[in-house]
PyMOL Python script that loads the backbone (N, CA, C, O; Angstrom):
from pymol import cmd

cmd.read_pdbstr("""\
ATOM      1  N   MET A   1      95.470 113.979 109.472  1.00  0.00           N
ATOM      2  CA  MET A   1      94.921 113.704 110.772  1.00  0.00           C
ATOM      3  C   MET A   1      95.856 112.771 111.537  1.00  0.00           C
ATOM      4  O   MET A   1      96.292 111.756 110.993  1.00  0.00           O
ATOM      5  N   LEU A   2      96.165 113.097 112.775  1.00  0.00           N
ATOM      6  CA  LEU A   2      97.045 112.287 113.599  1.00  0.00           C
ATOM      7  C   LEU A   2      96.231 111.402 114.528  1.00  0.00           C
ATOM      8  O   LEU A   2      95.244 111.843 115.117  1.00  0.00           O
ATOM      9  N   THR A   3      96.651 110.154 114.653  1.00  0.00           N
ATOM     10  CA  THR A   3      96.039 109.242 115.614  1.00  0.00           C
ATOM     11  C   THR A   3      97.149 108.511 116.334  1.00  0.00           C
ATOM     12  O   THR A   3      98.266 108.419 115.823  1.00  0.00           O
ATOM     13  N   THR A   4      96.860 107.994 117.505  1.00  0.00           N
ATOM     14  CA  THR A   4      97.864 107.217 118.223  1.00  0.00           C
ATOM     15  C   THR A   4      97.860 105.787 117.722  1.00  0.00           C
ATOM     16  O   THR A   4      96.858 105.296 117.204  1.00  0.00           O
ATOM     17  N   THR A   5      98.983 105.135 117.882  1.00  0.00           N
ATOM     18  CA  THR A   5      99.140 103.753 117.456  1.00  0.00           C
ATOM     19  C   THR A   5      99.448 102.890 118.665  1.00  0.00           C
ATOM     20  O   THR A   5     100.505 103.064 119.272  1.00  0.00           O
ATOM     21  N   PRO A   6      98.572 101.966 119.043  1.00  0.00           N
ATOM     22  CA  PRO A   6      98.889 101.121 120.184  1.00  0.00           C
ATOM     23  C   PRO A   6     100.114 100.262 119.900  1.00  0.00           C
ATOM     24  O   PRO A   6     100.256  99.720 118.805  1.00  0.00           O
ATOM     25  N   ALA A   7     100.980 100.142 120.867  1.00  0.00           N
ATOM     26  CA  ALA A   7     102.192  99.344 120.689  1.00  0.00           C
ATOM     27  C   ALA A   7     102.257  98.295 121.787  1.00  0.00           C
ATOM     28  O   ALA A   7     102.257  98.631 122.971  1.00  0.00           O
ATOM     29  N   ALA A   8     102.311  97.030 121.403  1.00  0.00           N
ATOM     30  CA  ALA A   8     102.337  95.944 122.373  1.00  0.00           C
ATOM     31  C   ALA A   8     103.702  95.837 123.047  1.00  0.00           C
ATOM     32  O   ALA A   8     103.784  95.474 124.220  1.00  0.00           O
ATOM     33  N   GLN A   9     104.753  96.143 122.331  1.00  0.00           N
ATOM     34  CA  GLN A   9     106.092  96.061 122.886  1.00  0.00           C
ATOM     35  C   GLN A   9     106.926  97.220 122.339  1.00  0.00           C
ATOM     36  O   GLN A   9     106.590  97.778 121.294  1.00  0.00           O
ATOM     37  N   PRO A  10     108.002  97.586 123.026  1.00  0.00           N
ATOM     38  CA  PRO A  10     108.800  98.709 122.546  1.00  0.00           C
ATOM     39  C   PRO A  10     109.408  98.411 121.182  1.00  0.00           C
ATOM     40  O   PRO A  10     109.702  97.258 120.867  1.00  0.00           O
ATOM     41  N   PRO A  11     109.594  99.440 120.380  1.00  0.00           N
ATOM     42  CA  PRO A  11     110.304  99.230 119.116  1.00  0.00           C
ATOM     43  C   PRO A  11     111.718  98.732 119.401  1.00  0.00           C
ATOM     44  O   PRO A  11     112.259  98.976 120.480  1.00  0.00           O
ATOM     45  N   ARG A  12     112.308  98.047 118.451  1.00  0.00           N
ATOM     46  CA  ARG A  12     113.647  97.483 118.641  1.00  0.00           C
ATOM     47  C   ARG A  12     114.704  98.494 118.219  1.00  0.00           C
ATOM     48  O   ARG A  12     114.643  99.062 117.129  1.00  0.00           O
ATOM     49  N   LEU A  13     115.676  98.707 119.108  1.00  0.00           N
ATOM     50  CA  LEU A  13     116.823  99.556 118.800  1.00  0.00           C
ATOM     51  C   LEU A  13     117.886  98.734 118.097  1.00  0.00           C
ATOM     52  O   LEU A  13     117.979  97.524 118.304  1.00  0.00           O
ATOM     53  N   ARG A  14     118.684  99.382 117.271  1.00  0.00           N
ATOM     54  CA  ARG A  14     119.785  98.647 116.644  1.00  0.00           C
ATOM     55  C   ARG A  14     120.822  98.296 117.713  1.00  0.00           C
ATOM     56  O   ARG A  14     120.968  99.008 118.706  1.00  0.00           O
ATOM     57  N   ALA A  15     121.521  97.217 117.500  1.00  0.00           N
ATOM     58  CA  ALA A  15     122.482  96.698 118.482  1.00  0.00           C
ATOM     59  C   ALA A  15     123.691  97.611 118.606  1.00  0.00           C
ATOM     60  O   ALA A  15     124.045  98.336 117.676  1.00  0.00           O
ATOM     61  N   GLY A  16     124.314  97.558 119.774  1.00  0.00           N
ATOM     62  CA  GLY A  16     125.570  98.264 119.990  1.00  0.00           C
ATOM     63  C   GLY A  16     125.462  99.709 120.427  1.00  0.00           C
ATOM     64  O   GLY A  16     126.481 100.390 120.535  1.00  0.00           O
ATOM     65  N   LEU A  17     124.259 100.197 120.682  1.00  0.00           N
ATOM     66  CA  LEU A  17     124.103 101.596 121.082  1.00  0.00           C
ATOM     67  C   LEU A  17     124.354 101.817 122.568  1.00  0.00           C
ATOM     68  O   LEU A  17     124.719 102.918 122.981  1.00  0.00           O
ATOM     69  N   GLY A  18     124.161 100.776 123.372  1.00  0.00           N
ATOM     70  CA  GLY A  18     124.272 100.929 124.812  1.00  0.00           C
ATOM     71  C   GLY A  18     123.082 101.671 125.398  1.00  0.00           C
ATOM     72  O   GLY A  18     123.173 102.251 126.480  1.00  0.00           O
ATOM     73  N   LEU A  19     121.969 101.651 124.681  1.00  0.00           N
ATOM     74  CA  LEU A  19     120.736 102.320 125.106  1.00  0.00           C
ATOM     75  C   LEU A  19     119.603 101.306 125.116  1.00  0.00           C
ATOM     76  O   LEU A  19     119.658 100.292 124.420  1.00  0.00           O
ATOM     77  N   HIS A  20     118.576 101.586 125.911  1.00  0.00           N
ATOM     78  CA  HIS A  20     117.379 100.750 125.855  1.00  0.00           C
ATOM     79  C   HIS A  20     116.149 101.602 126.122  1.00  0.00           C
ATOM     80  O   HIS A  20     116.231 102.687 126.697  1.00  0.00           O
ATOM     81  N   LEU A  21     115.002 101.078 125.687  1.00  0.00           N
ATOM     82  CA  LEU A  21     113.726 101.772 125.832  1.00  0.00           C
ATOM     83  C   LEU A  21     112.926 101.170 126.975  1.00  0.00           C
ATOM     84  O   LEU A  21     112.874  99.951 127.141  1.00  0.00           O
ATOM     85  N   ILE A  22     112.304 102.041 127.759  1.00  0.00           N
ATOM     86  CA  ILE A  22     111.420 101.631 128.847  1.00  0.00           C
ATOM     87  C   ILE A  22     110.045 102.211 128.554  1.00  0.00           C
ATOM     88  O   ILE A  22     109.901 103.424 128.402  1.00  0.00           O
ATOM     89  N   ALA A  23     109.039 101.356 128.475  1.00  0.00           N
ATOM     90  CA  ALA A  23     107.677 101.830 128.200  1.00  0.00           C
ATOM     91  C   ALA A  23     107.175 102.661 129.376  1.00  0.00           C
ATOM     92  O   ALA A  23     107.264 102.235 130.528  1.00  0.00           O
ATOM     93  N   ILE A  24     106.642 103.856 129.080  1.00  0.00           N
ATOM     94  CA  ILE A  24     106.057 104.702 130.126  1.00  0.00           C
ATOM     95  C   ILE A  24     104.633 105.116 129.761  1.00  0.00           C
ATOM     96  O   ILE A  24     104.007 105.905 130.468  1.00  0.00           O
ATOM     97  N   GLY A  25     104.140 104.587 128.676  1.00  0.00           N
ATOM     98  CA  GLY A  25     102.779 104.857 128.236  1.00  0.00           C
ATOM     99  C   GLY A  25     102.475 103.992 127.038  1.00  0.00           C
ATOM    100  O   GLY A  25     103.315 103.211 126.591  1.00  0.00           O
ATOM    101  N   GLU A  26     101.279 104.134 126.524  1.00  0.00           N
ATOM    102  CA  GLU A  26     100.869 103.300 125.400  1.00  0.00           C
ATOM    103  C   GLU A  26     101.729 103.542 124.167  1.00  0.00           C
ATOM    104  O   GLU A  26     102.040 102.601 123.436  1.00  0.00           O
ATOM    105  N   ASN A  27     102.112 104.782 123.930  1.00  0.00           N
ATOM    106  CA  ASN A  27     102.888 105.128 122.744  1.00  0.00           C
ATOM    107  C   ASN A  27     104.113 105.961 123.074  1.00  0.00           C
ATOM    108  O   ASN A  27     104.598 106.704 122.220  1.00  0.00           O
ATOM    109  N   ARG A  28     104.627 105.855 124.300  1.00  0.00           N
ATOM    110  CA  ARG A  28     105.790 106.646 124.695  1.00  0.00           C
ATOM    111  C   ARG A  28     106.786 105.768 125.428  1.00  0.00           C
ATOM    112  O   ARG A  28     106.418 104.950 126.271  1.00  0.00           O
ATOM    113  N   TRP A  29     108.071 105.954 125.086  1.00  0.00           N
ATOM    114  CA  TRP A  29     109.157 105.218 125.709  1.00  0.00           C
ATOM    115  C   TRP A  29     110.220 106.184 126.188  1.00  0.00           C
ATOM    116  O   TRP A  29     110.470 107.217 125.568  1.00  0.00           O
ATOM    117  N   ARG A  30     110.840 105.830 127.301  1.00  0.00           N
ATOM    118  CA  ARG A  30     111.971 106.586 127.827  1.00  0.00           C
ATOM    119  C   ARG A  30     113.237 105.925 127.294  1.00  0.00           C
ATOM    120  O   ARG A  30     113.398 104.710 127.410  1.00  0.00           O
ATOM    121  N   LEU A  31     114.130 106.709 126.716  1.00  0.00           N
ATOM    122  CA  LEU A  31     115.407 106.228 126.209  1.00  0.00           C
ATOM    123  C   LEU A  31     116.446 106.427 127.305  1.00  0.00           C
ATOM    124  O   LEU A  31     116.690 107.550 127.747  1.00  0.00           O
ATOM    125  N   VAL A  32     117.064 105.309 127.746  1.00  0.00           N
ATOM    126  CA  VAL A  32     117.978 105.325 128.882  1.00  0.00           C
ATOM    127  C   VAL A  32     119.322 104.753 128.448  1.00  0.00           C
ATOM    128  O   VAL A  32     119.383 103.793 127.681  1.00  0.00           O
ATOM    129  N   ASP A  33     120.418 105.368 128.957  1.00  0.00           N
ATOM    130  CA  ASP A  33     121.747 104.853 128.618  1.00  0.00           C
ATOM    131  C   ASP A  33     122.163 103.763 129.602  1.00  0.00           C
ATOM    132  O   ASP A  33     121.407 103.427 130.513  1.00  0.00           O
ATOM    133  N   ALA A  34     123.358 103.213 129.423  1.00  0.00           N
ATOM    134  CA  ALA A  34     123.833 102.091 130.237  1.00  0.00           C
ATOM    135  C   ALA A  34     123.966 102.459 131.716  1.00  0.00           C
ATOM    136  O   ALA A  34     123.853 101.588 132.579  1.00  0.00           O
ATOM    137  N   ALA A  35     124.204 103.742 132.020  1.00  0.00           N
ATOM    138  CA  ALA A  35     124.333 104.198 133.408  1.00  0.00           C
ATOM    139  C   ALA A  35     122.982 104.474 134.053  1.00  0.00           C
ATOM    140  O   ALA A  35     122.915 104.799 135.238  1.00  0.00           O
ATOM    141  N   GLY A  36     121.903 104.347 133.281  1.00  0.00           N
ATOM    142  CA  GLY A  36     120.565 104.598 133.797  1.00  0.00           C
ATOM    143  C   GLY A  36     120.106 106.041 133.655  1.00  0.00           C
ATOM    144  O   GLY A  36     119.046 106.408 134.161  1.00  0.00           O
ATOM    145  N   LEU A  37     120.898 106.864 132.969  1.00  0.00           N
ATOM    146  CA  LEU A  37     120.529 108.259 132.752  1.00  0.00           C
ATOM    147  C   LEU A  37     119.547 108.387 131.590  1.00  0.00           C
ATOM    148  O   LEU A  37     119.680 107.709 130.571  1.00  0.00           O
ATOM    149  N   ILE A  38     118.575 109.252 131.757  1.00  0.00           N
ATOM    150  CA  ILE A  38     117.569 109.459 130.709  1.00  0.00           C
ATOM    151  C   ILE A  38     118.169 110.305 129.593  1.00  0.00           C
ATOM    152  O   ILE A  38     118.683 111.398 129.831  1.00  0.00           O
ATOM    153  N   VAL A  39     118.094 109.781 128.373  1.00  0.00           N
ATOM    154  CA  VAL A  39     118.586 110.489 127.193  1.00  0.00           C
ATOM    155  C   VAL A  39     117.468 111.325 126.594  1.00  0.00           C
ATOM    156  O   VAL A  39     117.710 112.423 126.093  1.00  0.00           O
ATOM    157  N   GLY A  40     116.249 110.814 126.642  1.00  0.00           N
ATOM    158  CA  GLY A  40     115.093 111.508 126.092  1.00  0.00           C
ATOM    159  C   GLY A  40     113.909 110.564 126.025  1.00  0.00           C
ATOM    160  O   GLY A  40     113.902 109.507 126.656  1.00  0.00           O
ATOM    161  N   HIS A  41     112.916 110.957 125.259  1.00  0.00           N
ATOM    162  CA  HIS A  41     111.705 110.158 125.103  1.00  0.00           C
ATOM    163  C   HIS A  41     111.372 110.023 123.622  1.00  0.00           C
ATOM    164  O   HIS A  41     111.696 110.895 122.815  1.00  0.00           O
ATOM    165  N   VAL A  42     110.724 108.922 123.284  1.00  0.00           N
ATOM    166  CA  VAL A  42     110.280 108.682 121.914  1.00  0.00           C
ATOM    167  C   VAL A  42     108.794 108.348 121.946  1.00  0.00           C
ATOM    168  O   VAL A  42     108.357 107.472 122.693  1.00  0.00           O
ATOM    169  N   ASP A  43     108.030 109.056 121.128  1.00  0.00           N
ATOM    170  CA  ASP A  43     106.603 108.787 120.928  1.00  0.00           C
ATOM    171  C   ASP A  43     106.415 108.180 119.557  1.00  0.00           C
ATOM    172  O   ASP A  43     107.202 108.448 118.649  1.00  0.00           O
ATOM    173  N   THR A  44     105.381 107.364 119.389  1.00  0.00           N
ATOM    174  CA  THR A  44     104.976 106.941 118.053  1.00  0.00           C
ATOM    175  C   THR A  44     103.594 107.502 117.784  1.00  0.00           C
ATOM    176  O   THR A  44     102.764 107.613 118.686  1.00  0.00           O
ATOM    177  N   PHE A  45     103.363 107.855 116.526  1.00  0.00           N
ATOM    178  CA  PHE A  45     102.043 108.309 116.095  1.00  0.00           C
ATOM    179  C   PHE A  45     101.881 107.970 114.631  1.00  0.00           C
ATOM    180  O   PHE A  45     102.862 107.756 113.920  1.00  0.00           O
ATOM    181  N   THR A  46     100.642 107.920 114.184  1.00  0.00           N
ATOM    182  CA  THR A  46     100.346 107.538 112.810  1.00  0.00           C
ATOM    183  C   THR A  46      99.869 108.737 112.022  1.00  0.00           C
ATOM    184  O   THR A  46      99.003 109.490 112.467  1.00  0.00           O
ATOM    185  N   GLU A  47     100.444 108.903 110.847  1.00  0.00           N
ATOM    186  CA  GLU A  47      99.983 109.891 109.870  1.00  0.00           C
ATOM    187  C   GLU A  47      99.376 109.116 108.705  1.00  0.00           C
ATOM    188  O   GLU A  47      99.399 107.886 108.678  1.00  0.00           O
ATOM    189  N   ALA A  48      98.843 109.847 107.760  1.00  0.00           N
ATOM    190  CA  ALA A  48      98.243 109.201 106.595  1.00  0.00           C
ATOM    191  C   ALA A  48      99.260 108.328 105.851  1.00  0.00           C
ATOM    192  O   ALA A  48      98.888 107.321 105.249  1.00  0.00           O
ATOM    193  N   ARG A  49     100.552 108.715 105.890  1.00  0.00           N
ATOM    194  CA  ARG A  49     101.583 107.973 105.150  1.00  0.00           C
ATOM    195  C   ARG A  49     102.280 106.898 105.975  1.00  0.00           C
ATOM    196  O   ARG A  49     103.131 106.181 105.447  1.00  0.00           O
ATOM    197  N   GLY A  50     101.939 106.767 107.270  1.00  0.00           N
ATOM    198  CA  GLY A  50     102.536 105.701 108.059  1.00  0.00           C
ATOM    199  C   GLY A  50     102.903 106.118 109.473  1.00  0.00           C
ATOM    200  O   GLY A  50     102.498 107.178 109.952  1.00  0.00           O
ATOM    201  N   ILE A  51     103.682 105.260 110.135  1.00  0.00           N
ATOM    202  CA  ILE A  51     104.074 105.480 111.531  1.00  0.00           C
ATOM    203  C   ILE A  51     105.264 106.425 111.581  1.00  0.00           C
ATOM    204  O   ILE A  51     106.212 106.300 110.806  1.00  0.00           O
ATOM    205  N   ARG A  52     105.194 107.379 112.516  1.00  0.00           N
ATOM    206  CA  ARG A  52     106.285 108.341 112.729  1.00  0.00           C
ATOM    207  C   ARG A  52     106.811 108.182 114.148  1.00  0.00           C
ATOM    208  O   ARG A  52     106.110 107.684 115.029  1.00  0.00           O
ATOM    209  N   TYR A  53     108.030 108.604 114.360  1.00  0.00           N
ATOM    210  CA  TYR A  53     108.687 108.567 115.665  1.00  0.00           C
ATOM    211  C   TYR A  53     109.090 109.993 116.025  1.00  0.00           C
ATOM    212  O   TYR A  53     109.789 110.661 115.263  1.00  0.00           O
ATOM    213  N   ARG A  54     108.642 110.451 117.190  1.00  0.00           N
ATOM    214  CA  ARG A  54     108.903 111.820 117.631  1.00  0.00           C
ATOM    215  C   ARG A  54     109.929 111.791 118.763  1.00  0.00           C
ATOM    216  O   ARG A  54     109.739 111.088 119.755  1.00  0.00           O
ATOM    217  N   ALA A  55     111.019 112.555 118.617  1.00  0.00           N
ATOM    218  CA  ALA A  55     112.052 112.676 119.644  1.00  0.00           C
ATOM    219  C   ALA A  55     111.683 113.839 120.559  1.00  0.00           C
ATOM    220  O   ALA A  55     111.447 114.954 120.092  1.00  0.00           O
ATOM    221  N   LEU A  56     111.636 113.572 121.870  1.00  0.00           N
ATOM    222  CA  LEU A  56     111.250 114.579 122.852  1.00  0.00           C
ATOM    223  C   LEU A  56     112.305 114.698 123.938  1.00  0.00           C
ATOM    224  O   LEU A  56     112.941 113.713 124.313  1.00  0.00           O
ATOM    225  N   ARG A  57     112.482 115.896 124.432  1.00  0.00           N
ATOM    226  CA  ARG A  57     113.385 116.136 125.562  1.00  0.00           C
ATOM    227  C   ARG A  57     112.636 116.964 126.588  1.00  0.00           C
ATOM    228  O   ARG A  57     111.970 117.939 126.241  1.00  0.00           O
ATOM    229  N   TYR A  58     112.744 116.574 127.855  1.00  0.00           N
ATOM    230  CA  TYR A  58     112.072 117.309 128.927  1.00  0.00           C
ATOM    231  C   TYR A  58     112.869 118.568 129.248  1.00  0.00           C
ATOM    232  O   TYR A  58     114.093 118.524 129.366  1.00  0.00           O
ATOM    233  N   HIS A  59     112.165 119.691 129.388  1.00  0.00           N
ATOM    234  CA  HIS A  59     112.781 120.973 129.717  1.00  0.00           C
ATOM    235  C   HIS A  59     112.308 121.372 131.115  1.00  0.00           C
ATOM    236  O   HIS A  59     111.183 121.847 131.271  1.00  0.00           O
ATOM    237  N   PRO A  60     113.157 121.183 132.139  1.00  0.00           N
ATOM    238  CA  PRO A  60     112.732 121.403 133.525  1.00  0.00           C
ATOM    239  C   PRO A  60     112.256 122.828 133.825  1.00  0.00           C
ATOM    240  O   PRO A  60     111.326 123.008 134.611  1.00  0.00           O
ATOM    241  N   ALA A  61     112.865 123.825 133.223  1.00  0.00           N
ATOM    242  CA  ALA A  61     112.489 125.210 133.523  1.00  0.00           C
ATOM    243  C   ALA A  61     111.034 125.505 133.170  1.00  0.00           C
ATOM    244  O   ALA A  61     110.368 126.269 133.868  1.00  0.00           O
ATOM    245  N   THR A  62     110.539 124.902 132.087  1.00  0.00           N
ATOM    246  CA  THR A  62     109.152 125.129 131.671  1.00  0.00           C
ATOM    247  C   THR A  62     108.232 123.976 132.060  1.00  0.00           C
ATOM    248  O   THR A  62     107.016 124.057 131.890  1.00  0.00           O
ATOM    249  N   ARG A  63     108.829 122.891 132.588  1.00  0.00           N
ATOM    250  CA  ARG A  63     108.077 121.684 132.957  1.00  0.00           C
ATOM    251  C   ARG A  63     107.282 121.126 131.786  1.00  0.00           C
ATOM    252  O   ARG A  63     106.141 120.689 131.939  1.00  0.00           O
ATOM    253  N   MET A  64     107.902 121.149 130.625  1.00  0.00           N
ATOM    254  CA  MET A  64     107.246 120.670 129.398  1.00  0.00           C
ATOM    255  C   MET A  64     108.237 119.857 128.581  1.00  0.00           C
ATOM    256  O   MET A  64     109.452 119.985 128.736  1.00  0.00           O
ATOM    257  N   PHE A  65     107.690 119.015 127.706  1.00  0.00           N
ATOM    258  CA  PHE A  65     108.516 118.320 126.732  1.00  0.00           C
ATOM    259  C   PHE A  65     108.656 119.195 125.501  1.00  0.00           C
ATOM    260  O   PHE A  65     107.705 119.848 125.072  1.00  0.00           O
ATOM    261  N   ARG A  66     109.862 119.199 124.936  1.00  0.00           N
ATOM    262  CA  ARG A  66     110.102 119.925 123.693  1.00  0.00           C
ATOM    263  C   ARG A  66     110.386 118.912 122.596  1.00  0.00           C
ATOM    264  O   ARG A  66     111.204 118.006 122.757  1.00  0.00           O
ATOM    265  N   GLU A  67     109.693 119.085 121.482  1.00  0.00           N
ATOM    266  CA  GLU A  67     109.893 118.183 120.352  1.00  0.00           C
ATOM    267  C   GLU A  67     111.155 118.579 119.606  1.00  0.00           C
ATOM    268  O   GLU A  67     111.326 119.735 119.218  1.00  0.00           O
ATOM    269  N   LEU A  68     112.041 117.603 119.409  1.00  0.00           N
ATOM    270  CA  LEU A  68     113.259 117.840 118.652  1.00  0.00           C
ATOM    271  C   LEU A  68     113.077 117.502 117.183  1.00  0.00           C
ATOM    272  O   LEU A  68     113.843 117.960 116.335  1.00  0.00           O
ATOM    273  N   GLY A  69     112.067 116.704 116.882  1.00  0.00           N
ATOM    274  CA  GLY A  69     111.792 116.346 115.494  1.00  0.00           C
ATOM    275  C   GLY A  69     110.924 115.116 115.400  1.00  0.00           C
ATOM    276  O   GLY A  69     110.799 114.351 116.356  1.00  0.00           O
ATOM    277  N   ALA A  70     110.319 114.930 114.228  1.00  0.00           N
ATOM    278  CA  ALA A  70     109.515 113.744 113.928  1.00  0.00           C
ATOM    279  C   ALA A  70     110.181 113.033 112.752  1.00  0.00           C
ATOM    280  O   ALA A  70     110.540 113.664 111.758  1.00  0.00           O
ATOM    281  N   PHE A  71     110.341 111.727 112.872  1.00  0.00           N
ATOM    282  CA  PHE A  71     111.138 110.968 111.915  1.00  0.00           C
ATOM    283  C   PHE A  71     110.378 109.740 111.422  1.00  0.00           C
ATOM    284  O   PHE A  71     109.459 109.255 112.082  1.00  0.00           O
ATOM    285  N   TRP A  72     110.775 109.252 110.258  1.00  0.00           N
ATOM    286  CA  TRP A  72     110.166 108.051 109.690  1.00  0.00           C
ATOM    287  C   TRP A  72     110.790 106.785 110.236  1.00  0.00           C
ATOM    288  O   TRP A  72     110.234 105.701 110.056  1.00  0.00           O
ATOM    289  N   SER A  73     111.949 106.895 110.912  1.00  0.00           N
ATOM    290  CA  SER A  73     112.564 105.691 111.482  1.00  0.00           C
ATOM    291  C   SER A  73     112.919 105.926 112.950  1.00  0.00           C
ATOM    292  O   SER A  73     113.236 107.045 113.353  1.00  0.00           O
ATOM    293  N   LEU A  74     112.861 104.862 113.733  1.00  0.00           N
ATOM    294  CA  LEU A  74     113.239 104.920 115.137  1.00  0.00           C
ATOM    295  C   LEU A  74     114.710 105.273 115.267  1.00  0.00           C
ATOM    296  O   LEU A  74     115.086 106.044 116.150  1.00  0.00           O
ATOM    297  N   ASP A  75     115.547 104.718 114.399  1.00  0.00           N
ATOM    298  CA  ASP A  75     116.984 105.001 114.456  1.00  0.00           C
ATOM    299  C   ASP A  75     117.265 106.503 114.341  1.00  0.00           C
ATOM    300  O   ASP A  75     118.122 107.029 115.049  1.00  0.00           O
ATOM    301  N   ASP A  76     116.551 107.184 113.459  1.00  0.00           N
ATOM    302  CA  ASP A  76     116.761 108.624 113.294  1.00  0.00           C
ATOM    303  C   ASP A  76     116.332 109.395 114.542  1.00  0.00           C
ATOM    304  O   ASP A  76     117.012 110.339 114.945  1.00  0.00           O
ATOM    305  N   ALA A  77     115.222 109.008 115.153  1.00  0.00           N
ATOM    306  CA  ALA A  77     114.757 109.672 116.372  1.00  0.00           C
ATOM    307  C   ALA A  77     115.752 109.456 117.513  1.00  0.00           C
ATOM    308  O   ALA A  77     116.042 110.389 118.262  1.00  0.00           O
ATOM    309  N   VAL A  78     116.273 108.250 117.653  1.00  0.00           N
ATOM    310  CA  VAL A  78     117.243 107.934 118.692  1.00  0.00           C
ATOM    311  C   VAL A  78     118.547 108.690 118.451  1.00  0.00           C
ATOM    312  O   VAL A  78     119.135 109.227 119.390  1.00  0.00           O
ATOM    313  N   ASP A  79     119.000 108.735 117.208  1.00  0.00           N
ATOM    314  CA  ASP A  79     120.225 109.476 116.892  1.00  0.00           C
ATOM    315  C   ASP A  79     120.064 110.959 117.203  1.00  0.00           C
ATOM    316  O   ASP A  79     120.999 111.592 117.692  1.00  0.00           O
ATOM    317  N   CYS A  80     118.904 111.511 116.930  1.00  0.00           N
ATOM    318  CA  CYS A  80     118.627 112.914 117.256  1.00  0.00           C
ATOM    319  C   CYS A  80     118.813 113.148 118.749  1.00  0.00           C
ATOM    320  O   CYS A  80     119.459 114.117 119.147  1.00  0.00           O
ATOM    321  N   LEU A  81     118.260 112.278 119.574  1.00  0.00           N
ATOM    322  CA  LEU A  81     118.394 112.422 121.021  1.00  0.00           C
ATOM    323  C   LEU A  81     119.841 112.209 121.485  1.00  0.00           C
ATOM    324  O   LEU A  81     120.330 112.926 122.358  1.00  0.00           O
ATOM    325  N   ARG A  82     120.504 111.245 120.908  1.00  0.00           N
ATOM    326  CA  ARG A  82     121.902 110.967 121.283  1.00  0.00           C
ATOM    327  C   ARG A  82     122.810 112.144 120.987  1.00  0.00           C
ATOM    328  O   ARG A  82     123.613 112.547 121.828  1.00  0.00           O
ATOM    329  N   TYR A  83     122.680 112.694 119.793  1.00  0.00           N
ATOM    330  CA  TYR A  83     123.597 113.755 119.363  1.00  0.00           C
ATOM    331  C   TYR A  83     123.219 115.128 119.919  1.00  0.00           C
ATOM    332  O   TYR A  83     124.040 116.045 119.890  1.00  0.00           O
ATOM    333  N   ALA A  84     122.006 115.287 120.419  1.00  0.00           N
ATOM    334  CA  ALA A  84     121.563 116.571 120.978  1.00  0.00           C
ATOM    335  C   ALA A  84     121.856 116.655 122.481  1.00  0.00           C
ATOM    336  O   ALA A  84     121.446 117.615 123.133  1.00  0.00           O
ATOM    337  N   ARG A  85     122.554 115.673 123.033  1.00  0.00           N
ATOM    338  CA  ARG A  85     122.874 115.648 124.467  1.00  0.00           C
ATOM    339  C   ARG A  85     123.738 116.795 124.866  1.00  0.00           C
ATOM    340  O   ARG A  85     124.097 116.920 126.037  1.00  0.00           O
TER     341      ARG A  85
END
""", "prot")
cmd.dss("prot")
cmd.show_as("cartoon", "prot")
cmd.util.cbc("prot")
cmd.orient("prot")
């Protein structure tokens, strides 16, 4: 069963990436690069085994978000978005 996890502050990114997170909802953050360009979005959700991080990319043609993957670490979700550019 999936439930949402309230987050008081954005998760912390590892240093040196040149990226930062902007909260856009209770459990969703926009990943932005140093130039202000959107790299993607990260959601958090809770499964029975713990907190997961979902990498999302907006697809303008369908006006929907597409899930690129769900990960156990924020670093993995961010790397997925970075390398899928």
